[in-house]
C-alpha positions in Angstrom: 117.0 115.9 85.8 120.1 116.2 87.9 119.7 115.2 91.6 122.0 116.9 94.1 121.9 113.9 96.5 125.1 112.1 95.9 124.7 109.1 98.3 122.6 108.6 101.3 125.3 107.4 103.5 128.3 109.4 102.4 128.2 113.2 102.7 130.3 115.3 100.4 131.8 118.6 101.2 130.6 121.7 99.3 133.7 121.7 97.2 133.3 118.1 96.2 129.6 118.5 95.4 130.3 121.7 93.4 133.0 119.8 91.5 130.7 116.9 90.7 128.0 119.3 89.5 130.5 121.0 87.3 131.6 117.7 85.8 128.0 116.7 85.2 127.3 120.0 83.4 130.3 119.5 81.2 129.1 116.0 80.4 125.6 117.3 79.5 127.1 120.0 77.3 129.3 117.5 75.5 126.4 115.2 75.1 124.3 118.0 73.5 127.2 119.0 71.2 127.5 115.4 70.0 123.8 115.1 69.4 123.8 118.3 67.4 126.8 117.2 65.4 125.1 113.9 64.7 121.9 115.6 63.5 124.0 117.8 61.2 125.9 114.7 59.8 122.6 112.9 59.2 121.2 115.9 57.3 124.4 116.2 55.3 124.4 112.6 54.4 120.8 112.7 53.3 121.5 115.8 51.2 124.5 114.1 49.6 122.5 111.0 48.9 119.8 113.1 47.1 122.4 114.9 45.1 124.1 111.7 44.1 120.7 110.2 43.1 120.0 113.3 40.9 123.4 113.1 39.2 123.0 109.4 38.6 119.5 109.8 37.0 120.7 112.7 34.9 123.6 110.5 33.6 121.2 107.7 32.8 118.9 110.0 30.9 121.9 111.4 29.0 123.0 107.9 28.1 119.6 106.9 26.9 119.4 110.1 24.7 122.8 109.3 23.2 121.8 105.8 22.5 118.5 106.8 20.8 120.3 109.5 18.8 123.1 107.2 17.6 121.1 104.1 16.6 120.0 105.3 13.2 122.5 103.2 11.1 121.3 99.6 11.4 122.4 98.8 7.8 126.0 99.2 8.7 125.9 96.1 11.0 124.7 93.9 8.1 127.5 95.2 5.9 130.0 94.6 8.6 128.9 91.0 8.9 129.1 90.4 5.2 132.6 92.0 5.1 133.6 89.8 8.1 132.3 86.7 6.3 134.2 87.6 3.1 137.4 88.2 5.1 137.2 85.0 7.2 135.8 82.5 4.6 137.2 84.1 1.5 133.9 84.0 -0.4 130.6 85.8 -0.6 127.9 84.4 1.6 125.1 82.6 -0.2 122.0 84.9 -0.6 119.7 82.5 1.3 122.2 81.6 4.0 121.3 84.6 6.2 117.8 86.0 6.1 119.0 89.5 6.8 121.6 89.6 4.0 120.4 90.5 0.7 
């Protein structure tokens, strides 16, 4: 609460006291405005964080679905390895050299 006693020893004129009360009210209004703005900012940041989290999770799910849908051709990897070996070495790999080549 605001006390109207300025000081015990010094007395203020009514003009000065009125001016001090006006300044104090302005400060209180400014303080309340800042508090309100801070609460709005906190709520906005919380909402933005939740939206970002939802978008991130949706993207992760989409990537997992794409990976699971596109992983049907495992045989191509074996063929690529054999082609690479032929290109680098210049000969076919021995049948028993790699367990996965056949």
